[in-house]
C-alpha positions as CSV (number, residue, x, y, z in Angstrom):
1,M,-0.1,-0.1,0.1
2,L,1.3,3.4,-1.0
3,E,0.4,6.8,0.7
4,E,-1.0,8.2,-2.5
5,I,-4.5,9.7,-3.6
6,R,-5.8,8.0,-6.6
7,Q,-9.3,9.3,-6.0
8,K,-10.5,12.2,-8.0
9,Y,-9.5,15.7,-6.6
10,P,-12.3,18.2,-5.9
11,S,-13.0,20.5,-9.1
12,A,-12.0,23.6,-7.4
13,Y,-8.9,22.1,-5.8
14,N,-6.3,23.3,-8.3
15,A,-7.7,26.6,-8.8
16,I,-7.4,27.2,-5.0
17,K,-4.0,25.6,-4.7
18,V,-2.6,28.1,-7.5
19,A,-4.3,31.0,-5.6
20,T,-3.0,29.7,-2.2
21,E,0.6,29.6,-3.8
22,A,0.3,33.0,-5.4
23,S,-1.0,34.4,-2.0
24,G,2.2,33.2,-0.1
25,F,0.0,31.2,2.4
26,T,2.2,28.6,3.6
27,M,0.1,26.7,6.0
28,P,-2.5,25.0,4.1
29,S,-3.8,21.3,5.0
30,E,-1.7,18.5,3.6
31,V,-3.4,16.8,0.8
32,L,-3.4,13.5,2.4
33,T,-5.1,15.1,5.2
34,C,-7.7,16.6,3.0
35,S,-8.3,13.1,1.4
36,L,-9.0,11.5,4.8
37,L,-11.5,14.6,5.6
38,K,-13.5,13.6,2.4
39,T,-13.7,10.1,3.6
40,L,-14.8,11.0,7.0
41,A,-17.3,13.6,5.6
42,A,-18.9,10.8,3.5
43,S,-19.6,8.9,6.7
44,K,-22.0,11.9,8.1
45,P,-24.9,12.1,5.5
46,G,-27.2,14.9,6.4
47,G,-24.5,16.2,8.7
48,R,-24.0,19.6,10.3
49,F,-20.3,20.2,9.4
50,L,-18.0,23.0,11.1
51,E,-14.5,23.9,10.1
52,L,-12.4,26.1,12.2
53,G,-9.8,27.7,10.1
54,T,-10.9,28.0,6.5
55,G,-7.4,29.4,5.2
56,T,-8.0,29.6,1.5
57,G,-10.4,26.8,1.4
58,L,-8.1,23.9,0.3
59,S,-9.6,21.5,2.9
60,T,-12.8,23.1,2.8
61,T,-13.1,21.7,-0.9
62,W,-12.6,18.2,0.1
63,I,-14.8,18.5,2.9
64,L,-17.6,19.7,0.6
65,D,-16.6,16.8,-2.0
66,G,-17.3,14.1,0.9
67,M,-20.6,15.8,1.7
68,D,-24.1,14.8,0.5
69,E,-26.4,17.2,-0.8
70,A,-28.4,17.5,2.7
71,S,-25.3,18.3,4.5
72,T,-24.2,22.0,5.5
73,L,-20.7,23.4,6.5
74,I,-20.0,26.4,8.2
75,S,-16.2,27.6,7.7
76,I,-14.7,30.2,9.9
77,D,-11.4,32.4,9.4
78,N,-10.2,35.7,10.4
79,D,-8.2,36.5,7.4
80,E,-10.6,38.0,4.8
81,T,-7.6,38.0,2.1
82,L,-7.4,34.2,2.5
83,L,-11.1,33.7,2.9
84,S,-11.6,35.7,-0.5
85,I,-9.8,32.7,-2.2
86,A,-12.2,30.4,-0.7
87,K,-15.2,32.6,-1.6
88,E,-14.2,33.0,-5.2
89,N,-13.7,29.3,-5.9
90,L,-16.5,27.7,-3.5
91,G,-19.0,30.7,-3.0
92,V,-21.6,29.0,-5.1
93,D,-22.1,25.9,-3.3
94,K,-25.3,26.4,-1.2
95,R,-24.1,23.9,1.4
96,L,-21.6,26.3,2.4
97,K,-21.4,29.2,4.6
98,L,-18.1,31.0,4.8
99,V,-17.6,33.4,7.7
100,C,-15.0,35.9,8.5
101,T,-14.7,36.6,12.2
102,D,-12.4,35.8,15.1
103,G,-12.8,31.9,15.9
104,G,-12.8,32.1,19.5
105,E,-15.9,34.8,19.6
106,W,-17.7,32.8,17.0
107,I,-17.4,29.8,19.3
108,K,-18.5,31.7,22.4
109,Q,-21.5,32.9,20.3
110,N,-22.6,29.8,19.2
111,A,-22.2,27.9,22.4
112,G,-24.8,25.0,22.5
113,Q,-24.9,24.3,18.7
114,K,-24.4,20.7,17.9
115,Y,-22.2,19.4,15.0
116,S,-21.7,16.0,13.4
117,F,-18.1,16.9,12.2
118,I,-15.6,19.4,13.3
119,F,-12.3,19.8,11.8
120,A,-10.3,22.3,14.0
121,D,-7.4,23.7,11.9
122,T,-6.6,26.8,14.0
123,W,-5.9,27.8,17.6
124,P,-9.5,28.3,18.6
125,G,-11.1,25.1,19.0
126,K,-7.8,23.2,19.0
127,Y,-5.7,25.0,21.7
128,L,-8.0,27.7,22.9
129,L,-11.6,26.9,23.9
130,L,-11.1,23.2,23.4
131,D,-13.7,22.1,25.7
132,E,-16.5,24.4,24.4
133,V,-15.6,23.0,20.8
134,L,-15.7,19.4,22.1
135,D,-19.2,20.1,23.7
136,M,-20.5,21.0,20.1
137,V,-19.7,17.7,18.9
138,E,-23.0,15.7,18.9
139,K,-23.0,12.0,20.2
140,G,-21.2,9.9,17.5
141,G,-19.9,13.0,15.9
142,I,-16.2,13.4,14.7
143,Y,-13.7,16.0,15.8
144,I,-10.5,16.0,13.5
145,I,-7.2,17.9,14.2
146,D,-4.1,17.9,12.4
147,D,-0.5,19.1,12.7
148,M,0.3,17.0,15.7
149,L,3.4,15.9,14.8
150,P,6.6,18.4,14.6
151,Q,6.5,20.9,11.9
152,T,9.3,23.1,10.8
153,N,7.3,26.4,11.5
154,W,6.5,25.6,14.9
155,P,7.7,28.1,17.4
156,T,9.7,27.5,20.5
157,G,7.5,25.8,23.0
158,H,4.8,24.8,20.6
159,A,5.8,20.9,20.9
160,E,5.0,21.2,24.7
161,K,1.6,22.4,23.7
162,A,1.0,19.6,21.3
163,T,1.9,17.2,23.7
164,D,-0.2,18.6,26.4
165,L,-3.3,18.6,24.3
166,I,-2.8,14.9,23.4
167,S,-2.5,14.1,27.1
168,Y,-5.7,16.1,27.8
169,L,-7.6,14.4,25.1
170,D,-6.5,11.0,26.2
171,S,-7.8,11.6,29.7
172,R,-11.5,12.5,28.7
173,E,-13.6,9.7,29.3
174,D,-16.3,10.9,27.0
175,L,-14.1,10.6,23.9
176,I,-12.9,7.5,21.8
177,L,-9.7,8.7,19.9
178,T,-7.0,7.5,17.6
179,K,-3.8,9.2,17.2
180,M,-2.0,8.6,13.8
181,G,1.6,9.2,12.9
182,W,0.6,9.9,9.3
183,A,0.6,12.9,7.2
184,T,1.3,15.7,9.5
185,G,-0.1,13.8,12.6
186,I,-3.6,13.3,12.8
187,V,-6.1,12.8,15.8
188,I,-9.6,11.5,15.2
189,I,-12.2,11.7,18.1
190,T,-15.4,10.2,18.3
191,K,-18.0,11.4,21.0
192,K,-19.3,8.9,23.3
């Protein structure tokens, strides 16, 4: 078995990738992670999806590609320049709502909402306000984080934050989780 993607890439992927490279954004989700997101999204027909950290929309396009027509996705980012790339390439998809706001503020304002799938790819919902976001995962829902293996762009002290995050997730009895030393380091959690 090889780590390769043989499935069809989402139709907007190449245009978003080119625009991402032109923008100078250097933190998009890795394509193996994106493929996994598509696969997991397909397991939640009629689901309510949440992505924290849209970036330019590379992972968003894969999530959308895995979703069925009855599903909806809210994707949050605080950088209008990056979000404009996603809007330009994905804005016509009626299942998608792109929101430019501070992720932490959005989480606080939407406490009590439930989602069947949350991909947390930014500090709010991963390193900040984690409990609040885990409370948003419905029973049987999936919470996914990436970039848990050491990255070249990690600042000093970040490795300890990642280790502490994993230890905390391991300690919670309401979660079932799998840690994967694959791609950039993935953690997949299902809520009991």
